[in-house]
C-alpha positions as CSV (number, residue, x, y, z in Angstrom):
1,X,-0.1,0.0,0.3
2,X,1.1,3.5,-0.8
3,X,0.1,6.9,0.5
4,X,-2.8,6.6,3.4
5,X,-4.0,3.3,2.3
6,X,-3.5,3.7,-1.7
7,X,-2.4,1.0,-3.5
8,X,1.2,1.7,-5.2
9,X,0.6,3.4,-8.7
10,X,3.6,2.2,-10.7
11,X,2.3,4.0,-13.7
12,X,2.4,7.4,-11.9
13,X,5.6,6.8,-10.0
14,X,7.2,6.3,-13.5
15,X,5.5,9.2,-15.2
16,X,6.3,11.5,-12.2
17,X,10.2,10.3,-12.3
18,X,10.5,10.2,-16.3
19,X,8.5,13.5,-17.2
20,X,8.4,15.7,-14.1
21,X,11.6,14.9,-12.1
22,X,10.3,14.1,-9.3
23,X,13.0,11.8,-7.2
24,X,11.1,11.7,-4.0
25,X,8.4,9.1,-4.0
26,X,7.5,8.4,-0.2
27,X,5.6,5.3,0.7
28,X,3.4,6.9,3.2
29,X,2.2,10.2,1.2
30,X,1.8,11.4,-2.1
31,X,4.6,12.8,-3.9
32,X,5.2,16.5,-4.3
33,X,5.0,18.2,-7.6
34,X,6.3,21.5,-8.8
35,X,3.0,23.7,-8.6
36,X,3.8,25.1,-11.9
37,X,3.6,21.5,-13.6
38,X,0.4,20.6,-11.6
39,X,-2.1,21.2,-14.6
40,X,0.1,19.4,-16.9
41,X,0.4,16.4,-14.7
42,X,-3.3,16.3,-14.3
43,X,-3.5,16.6,-18.4
44,X,-1.1,14.1,-18.9
45,X,-3.2,11.6,-16.4
46,X,-6.4,12.6,-17.9
47,X,-4.6,11.6,-21.4
48,X,-3.8,8.3,-19.7
49,X,-7.1,7.5,-18.6
50,X,-7.6,9.0,-15.3
51,X,-10.9,10.8,-15.7
52,X,-12.6,11.0,-12.4
53,X,-12.2,13.7,-10.3
54,X,-11.7,12.4,-6.8
55,X,-10.3,15.0,-4.3
56,X,-8.7,18.1,-3.8
57,X,-7.6,18.6,0.0
58,X,-5.8,21.7,1.2
59,X,-3.7,21.9,4.5
60,X,-2.6,25.0,5.9
61,X,1.1,24.9,7.8
62,X,2.3,27.5,9.9
63,X,6.2,28.3,9.9
64,X,8.3,26.2,11.7
65,X,11.6,27.2,13.2
66,X,14.9,25.0,12.2
67,X,14.8,22.3,15.1
68,X,14.9,18.6,16.1
69,X,12.2,18.1,13.2
70,X,14.1,19.6,10.3
71,X,15.0,22.6,8.6
72,X,13.1,25.9,8.9
73,X,9.9,25.7,6.8
74,X,7.9,29.1,6.0
75,X,4.2,29.0,6.3
76,X,2.5,27.5,3.3
77,X,-0.3,25.3,2.1
78,X,0.0,21.5,0.9
79,X,-2.7,20.9,-1.8
80,X,-3.3,16.9,-2.4
81,X,-5.1,16.1,-5.6
82,X,-6.7,12.7,-6.4
83,X,-7.8,11.2,-9.9
84,X,-8.9,7.8,-10.7
85,X,-9.2,5.7,-13.8
86,X,-12.8,4.1,-13.7
87,X,-13.8,0.6,-13.1
88,X,-13.7,-2.1,-10.3
89,X,-10.1,-2.0,-8.7
90,X,-8.9,1.1,-10.9
91,X,-5.9,2.8,-9.8
92,X,-5.8,6.2,-8.0
93,X,-3.1,9.1,-8.9
94,X,-2.7,11.4,-5.9
95,X,0.2,13.8,-5.8
96,X,0.6,17.1,-3.5
97,X,1.8,20.8,-4.2
98,X,3.5,23.4,-1.9
99,X,1.8,26.6,-2.4
100,X,3.3,29.8,-0.7
101,X,0.9,31.8,1.3
102,X,-0.1,34.4,-1.4
103,X,0.3,32.2,-4.4
104,X,-2.1,30.1,-6.6
105,X,-2.3,26.9,-8.0
106,X,-3.8,26.2,-11.4
107,X,-7.3,25.4,-11.5
108,X,-8.2,21.9,-12.8
109,X,-11.8,23.0,-13.7
110,X,-10.9,23.1,-17.6
111,X,-10.2,19.9,-17.3
112,X,-12.7,18.2,-14.6
113,X,-15.9,19.6,-14.0
114,X,-16.0,18.1,-10.7
115,X,-13.1,20.6,-9.7
116,X,-15.5,23.2,-9.3
117,X,-17.2,23.2,-5.9
118,X,-14.1,21.3,-4.4
119,X,-11.6,24.0,-5.3
120,X,-14.2,26.5,-3.9
121,X,-14.4,24.8,-0.7
122,X,-10.6,24.8,-0.2
123,X,-10.6,28.7,-1.2
124,X,-13.4,29.1,1.2
125,X,-12.5,27.2,4.3
126,X,-8.4,27.1,3.9
127,X,-7.7,29.9,1.7
128,X,-6.0,28.7,-1.4
129,X,-6.6,30.4,-4.4
130,X,-7.1,28.5,-7.6
131,X,-5.7,30.3,-10.8
132,X,-8.1,30.4,-13.7
133,X,-11.2,29.0,-11.7
134,X,-14.2,30.4,-13.4
135,X,-15.9,31.3,-10.2
136,X,-13.7,31.2,-7.2
137,X,-15.9,32.5,-4.5
138,X,-17.2,31.6,-1.0
139,X,-19.3,28.5,-1.0
140,X,-19.9,27.4,2.5
141,X,-19.2,30.4,4.5
142,X,-21.3,33.8,4.1
143,X,-20.0,36.2,1.6
144,X,-18.7,38.8,4.3
145,X,-17.1,36.2,6.4
146,X,-13.5,37.2,7.5
147,X,-10.8,34.7,7.2
148,X,-10.9,31.0,6.6
149,X,-12.0,28.7,9.4
150,X,-9.8,25.8,8.7
151,X,-6.3,27.6,8.7
152,X,-4.1,26.7,11.9
153,X,-4.0,30.6,12.7
154,X,-7.7,31.1,12.7
155,X,-9.1,31.9,16.2
156,X,-11.3,28.7,17.8
157,X,-13.4,30.9,19.5
158,X,-14.5,33.4,16.6
159,X,-18.1,34.4,17.0
160,X,-20.5,32.5,14.7
161,X,-24.1,33.8,14.4
162,X,-26.5,32.3,15.6
163,X,-24.4,29.7,17.4
164,X,-22.2,31.9,19.5
């Protein structure tokens, strides 16, 4: 098994190594791909039969000083994308991109209609911008809501009418 219970995908690993120069393919997480090549990877995978847009999940990471756990890391997002071929036992292709705060990741809506609301959700709740998205606006929070509630720096006790 590969990343978080996903079966090892040798087709994806070969593509990442041969065409995208990815040399670090961890056994326990999706490989990290240059954000500038995110769209190109999705395009190539679609041409290989990965036609189902499964998920996009963003995580916010605060800056970490150098220490026992490794070198200093700046505040950033990690955005994981999963595509799948269809049919029983079909493989899943998963990868991550590190996106700097204030940066953006190319929207996959032009390739996969199913990316539309999922990218909007990640924008709304985490704050990741998807460049080229046709309608990047809040999806779950009110339009006048300040901030993104799933960021690590978001105050847990933020008042939320009518609940608090």
